A tleap script that builds the chain and sets N, CA, C and O, in Angstrom:
source leaprc.protein.ff14SB
mol = sequence {
  NMET THR GLU GLN GLU LYS SER PRO LEU ASP
  ASP ALA PRO ALA ASP VAL LYS LEU ALA VAL
  ASP LEU ILE TYR LEU LEU GLU THR ASN GLU
  ILE GLU PRO GLU VAL ALA LEU SER ALA LEU
  LYS MET VAL THR LYS ASP LEU GLU GLY LYS
  ILE ALA ALA LYS SER CASN
}
set mol.1.N position { -14.834 -6.440 -17.510 }
set mol.1.CA position { -15.623 -6.993 -16.436 }
set mol.1.C position { -16.990 -6.303 -16.438 }
set mol.1.O position { -17.075 -5.080 -16.543 }
set mol.2.N position { -18.046 -7.090 -16.321 }
set mol.2.CA position { -19.386 -6.506 -16.301 }
set mol.2.C position { -19.719 -6.019 -14.899 }
set mol.2.O position { -18.972 -6.259 -13.951 }
set mol.3.N position { -20.847 -5.333 -14.782 }
set mol.3.CA position { -21.275 -4.814 -13.493 }
set mol.3.C position { -21.466 -5.923 -12.465 }
set mol.3.O position { -21.213 -5.726 -11.276 }
set mol.4.N position { -21.913 -7.084 -12.923 }
set mol.4.CA position { -22.223 -8.169 -12.011 }
set mol.4.C position { -20.988 -8.945 -11.563 }
set mol.4.O position { -21.009 -9.587 -10.514 }
set mol.5.N position { -19.928 -8.892 -12.337 }
set mol.5.CA position { -18.705 -9.601 -11.970 }
set mol.5.C position { -17.976 -8.832 -10.875 }
set mol.5.O position { -17.857 -7.608 -10.931 }
set mol.6.N position { -17.494 -9.566 -9.885 }
set mol.6.CA position { -16.761 -8.942 -8.790 }
set mol.6.C position { -15.309 -9.377 -8.837 }
set mol.6.O position { -14.989 -10.518 -9.170 }
set mol.7.N position { -14.461 -8.461 -8.502 }
set mol.7.CA position { -13.043 -8.763 -8.357 }
set mol.7.C position { -12.844 -9.413 -6.997 }
set mol.7.O position { -13.563 -9.092 -6.051 }
set mol.8.N position { -11.888 -10.314 -6.883 }
set mol.8.CA position { -11.591 -10.878 -5.559 }
set mol.8.C position { -11.215 -9.796 -4.546 }
set mol.8.O position { -11.351 -9.998 -3.339 }
set mol.9.N position { -10.746 -8.659 -5.035 }
set mol.9.CA position { -10.355 -7.579 -4.127 }
set mol.9.C position { -11.548 -6.793 -3.587 }
set mol.9.O position { -11.408 -6.053 -2.613 }
set mol.10.N position { -12.715 -6.944 -4.205 }
set mol.10.CA position { -13.872 -6.188 -3.747 }
set mol.10.C position { -14.174 -6.422 -2.271 }
set mol.10.O position { -14.588 -5.501 -1.566 }
set mol.11.N position { -13.971 -7.627 -1.811 }
set mol.11.CA position { -14.266 -7.966 -0.421 }
set mol.11.C position { -13.015 -8.047 0.450 }
set mol.11.O position { -13.087 -8.457 1.609 }
set mol.12.N position { -11.884 -7.660 -0.100 }
set mol.12.CA position { -10.626 -7.736 0.648 }
set mol.12.C position { -10.574 -6.614 1.687 }
set mol.12.O position { -11.205 -5.571 1.516 }
set mol.13.N position { -9.820 -6.838 2.758 }
set mol.13.CA position { -9.623 -5.774 3.758 }
set mol.13.C position { -8.914 -4.570 3.124 }
set mol.13.O position { -8.217 -4.696 2.117 }
set mol.14.N position { -9.110 -3.417 3.734 }
set mol.14.CA position { -8.541 -2.170 3.206 }
set mol.14.C position { -7.021 -2.238 3.072 }
set mol.14.O position { -6.463 -1.702 2.115 }
set mol.15.N position { -6.345 -2.891 4.023 }
set mol.15.CA position { -4.884 -2.947 3.943 }
set mol.15.C position { -4.414 -3.787 2.765 }
set mol.15.O position { -3.380 -3.487 2.168 }
set mol.16.N position { -5.155 -4.832 2.423 }
set mol.16.CA position { -4.807 -5.658 1.258 }
set mol.16.C position { -5.005 -4.855 -0.027 }
set mol.16.O position { -4.164 -4.896 -0.925 }
set mol.17.N position { -6.107 -4.133 -0.109 }
set mol.17.CA position { -6.366 -3.294 -1.285 }
set mol.17.C position { -5.261 -2.255 -1.457 }
set mol.17.O position { -4.783 -2.025 -2.568 }
set mol.18.N position { -4.859 -1.630 -0.351 }
set mol.18.CA position { -3.797 -0.626 -0.420 }
set mol.18.C position { -2.480 -1.248 -0.849 }
set mol.18.O position { -1.755 -0.670 -1.658 }
set mol.19.N position { -2.166 -2.418 -0.316 }
set mol.19.CA position { -0.922 -3.103 -0.701 }
set mol.19.C position { -0.908 -3.406 -2.191 }
set mol.19.O position { 0.111 -3.210 -2.853 }
set mol.20.N position { -2.019 -3.880 -2.719 }
set mol.20.CA position { -2.106 -4.180 -4.153 }
set mol.20.C position { -1.922 -2.903 -4.965 }
set mol.20.O position { -1.216 -2.899 -5.974 }
set mol.21.N position { -2.555 -1.825 -4.525 }
set mol.21.CA position { -2.406 -0.538 -5.227 }
set mol.21.C position { -0.960 -0.058 -5.208 }
set mol.21.O position { -0.446 0.422 -6.218 }
set mol.22.N position { -0.304 -0.190 -4.052 }
set mol.22.CA position { 1.089 0.258 -3.948 }
set mol.22.C position { 2.011 -0.581 -4.827 }
set mol.22.O position { 2.896 -0.045 -5.494 }
set mol.23.N position { 1.804 -1.890 -4.828 }
set mol.23.CA position { 2.612 -2.766 -5.684 }
set mol.23.C position { 2.410 -2.391 -7.147 }
set mol.23.O position { 3.375 -2.311 -7.906 }
set mol.24.N position { 1.170 -2.162 -7.543 }
set mol.24.CA position { 0.879 -1.763 -8.923 }
set mol.24.C position { 1.589 -0.443 -9.261 }
set mol.24.O position { 2.209 -0.316 -10.317 }
set mol.25.N position { 1.491 0.525 -8.359 }
set mol.25.CA position { 2.130 1.825 -8.577 }
set mol.25.C position { 3.637 1.686 -8.744 }
set mol.25.O position { 4.223 2.278 -9.652 }
set mol.26.N position { 4.261 0.910 -7.875 }
set mol.26.CA position { 5.711 0.716 -7.948 }
set mol.26.C position { 6.113 -0.005 -9.233 }
set mol.26.O position { 7.088 0.369 -9.883 }
set mol.27.N position { 5.359 -1.035 -9.590 }
set mol.27.CA position { 5.707 -1.806 -10.792 }
set mol.27.C position { 5.466 -1.014 -12.074 }
set mol.27.O position { 6.289 -1.065 -12.988 }
set mol.28.N position { 4.355 -0.285 -12.158 }
set mol.28.CA position { 4.076 0.465 -13.387 }
set mol.28.C position { 5.049 1.621 -13.587 }
set mol.28.O position { 5.295 2.054 -14.713 }
set mol.29.N position { 5.600 2.117 -12.477 }
set mol.29.CA position { 6.591 3.188 -12.580 }
set mol.29.C position { 8.015 2.655 -12.596 }
set mol.29.O position { 8.977 3.421 -12.547 }
set mol.30.N position { 8.139 1.324 -12.664 }
set mol.30.CA position { 9.434 0.651 -12.758 }
set mol.30.C position { 10.412 1.112 -11.685 }
set mol.30.O position { 11.579 1.394 -11.958 }
set mol.31.N position { 9.899 1.182 -10.452 }
set mol.31.CA position { 10.735 1.562 -9.318 }
set mol.31.C position { 11.562 0.342 -8.904 }
set mol.31.O position { 11.021 -0.749 -8.728 }
set mol.32.N position { 12.850 0.529 -8.753 }
set mol.32.CA position { 13.728 -0.558 -8.341 }
set mol.32.C position { 13.323 -1.035 -6.948 }
set mol.32.O position { 12.999 -0.218 -6.086 }
set mol.33.N position { 13.338 -2.334 -6.723 }
set mol.33.CA position { 12.924 -2.859 -5.417 }
set mol.33.C position { 13.695 -2.268 -4.238 }
set mol.33.O position { 13.120 -2.041 -3.174 }
set mol.34.N position { 14.971 -2.023 -4.420 }
set mol.34.CA position { 15.778 -1.449 -3.341 }
set mol.34.C position { 15.322 -0.026 -3.003 }
set mol.34.O position { 15.266 0.360 -1.835 }
set mol.35.N position { 15.002 0.736 -4.035 }
set mol.35.CA position { 14.519 2.109 -3.831 }
set mol.35.C position { 13.157 2.075 -3.149 }
set mol.35.O position { 12.906 2.839 -2.217 }
set mol.36.N position { 12.279 1.193 -3.610 }
set mol.36.CA position { 10.945 1.077 -3.027 }
set mol.36.C position { 11.021 0.680 -1.564 }
set mol.36.O position { 10.314 1.244 -0.729 }
set mol.37.N position { 11.866 -0.279 -1.248 }
set mol.37.CA position { 11.991 -0.738 0.130 }
set mol.37.C position { 12.536 0.360 1.029 }
set mol.37.O position { 12.077 0.516 2.161 }
set mol.38.N position { 13.495 1.109 0.548 }
set mol.38.CA position { 14.041 2.224 1.322 }
set mol.38.C position { 12.955 3.274 1.582 }
set mol.38.O position { 12.822 3.775 2.698 }
set mol.39.N position { 12.195 3.594 0.562 }
set mol.39.CA position { 11.112 4.568 0.713 }
set mol.39.C position { 10.043 4.059 1.675 }
set mol.39.O position { 9.520 4.823 2.485 }
set mol.40.N position { 9.722 2.777 1.587 }
set mol.40.CA position { 8.711 2.207 2.476 }
set mol.40.C position { 9.176 2.220 3.925 }
set mol.40.O position { 8.359 2.383 4.831 }
set mol.41.N position { 10.463 2.053 4.158 }
set mol.41.CA position { 10.993 2.147 5.520 }
set mol.41.C position { 10.805 3.560 6.065 }
set mol.41.O position { 10.464 3.738 7.234 }
set mol.42.N position { 11.030 4.568 5.212 }
set mol.42.CA position { 10.819 5.953 5.628 }
set mol.42.C position { 9.348 6.201 5.942 }
set mol.42.O position { 9.018 6.849 6.935 }
set mol.43.N position { 8.474 5.685 5.097 }
set mol.43.CA position { 7.033 5.830 5.308 }
set mol.43.C position { 6.624 5.136 6.604 }
set mol.43.O position { 5.834 5.676 7.379 }
set mol.44.N position { 7.159 3.945 6.840 }
set mol.44.CA position { 6.846 3.208 8.065 }
set mol.44.C position { 7.236 4.022 9.291 }
set mol.44.O position { 6.462 4.131 10.242 }
set mol.45.N position { 8.428 4.589 9.267 }
set mol.45.CA position { 8.901 5.388 10.399 }
set mol.45.C position { 7.989 6.593 10.620 }
set mol.45.O position { 7.641 6.908 11.758 }
set mol.46.N position { 7.607 7.257 9.548 }
set mol.46.CA position { 6.722 8.419 9.644 }
set mol.46.C position { 5.370 8.024 10.232 }
set mol.46.O position { 4.863 8.692 11.133 }
set mol.47.N position { 4.791 6.946 9.729 }
set mol.47.CA position { 3.478 6.518 10.201 }
set mol.47.C position { 3.529 6.043 11.655 }
set mol.47.O position { 2.604 6.307 12.423 }
set mol.48.N position { 4.592 5.352 12.033 }
set mol.48.CA position { 4.736 4.930 13.432 }
set mol.48.C position { 4.824 6.149 14.351 }
set mol.48.O position { 4.285 6.135 15.457 }
set mol.49.N position { 5.499 7.196 13.895 }
set mol.49.CA position { 5.566 8.430 14.667 }
set mol.49.C position { 4.203 9.070 14.831 }
set mol.49.O position { 3.875 9.573 15.906 }
set mol.50.N position { 3.409 9.056 13.777 }
set mol.50.CA position { 2.053 9.625 13.854 }
set mol.50.C position { 1.169 8.807 14.788 }
set mol.50.O position { 0.371 9.370 15.538 }
set mol.51.N position { 1.303 7.503 14.747 }
set mol.51.CA position { 0.521 6.644 15.642 }
set mol.51.C position { 0.930 6.898 17.092 }
set mol.51.O position { 0.075 6.999 17.972 }
set mol.52.N position { 2.218 6.999 17.335 }
set mol.52.CA position { 2.713 7.248 18.699 }
set mol.52.C position { 2.222 8.599 19.215 }
set mol.52.O position { 1.819 8.716 20.373 }
set mol.53.N position { 2.257 9.615 18.356 }
set mol.53.CA position { 1.816 10.947 18.754 }
set mol.53.C position { 0.310 10.960 19.046 }
set mol.53.O position { -0.151 11.661 19.948 }
set mol.54.N position { -0.425 10.200 18.293 }
set mol.54.CA position { -1.880 10.156 18.468 }
set mol.54.C position { -2.252 9.461 19.780 }
set mol.54.O position { -3.266 9.795 20.394 }
set mol.55.N position { -1.440 8.504 20.205 }
set mol.55.CA position { -1.756 7.755 21.426 }
set mol.55.C position { -1.287 8.449 22.693 }
set mol.55.O position { -1.560 7.980 23.798 }
set mol.56.N position { -0.579 9.568 22.538 }
set mol.56.CA position { -0.093 10.318 23.712 }
set mol.56.C position { -1.081 11.353 24.156 }
set mol.56.O position { -0.831 12.070 25.125 }
savepdb mol mol.pdb
quit
């Protein structure tokens, strides 16, 4: 890709960019979907706890 060519992700929201990066990371490391989903549930719980603590 040249300097002038833009990826569709260049203008995507930050959460979309992060999701694409995470999917790429999981796929390139051949993480089983069940393992990835379990780990993401743990991450979700951790992040929800941080959000709750920040709002208190």
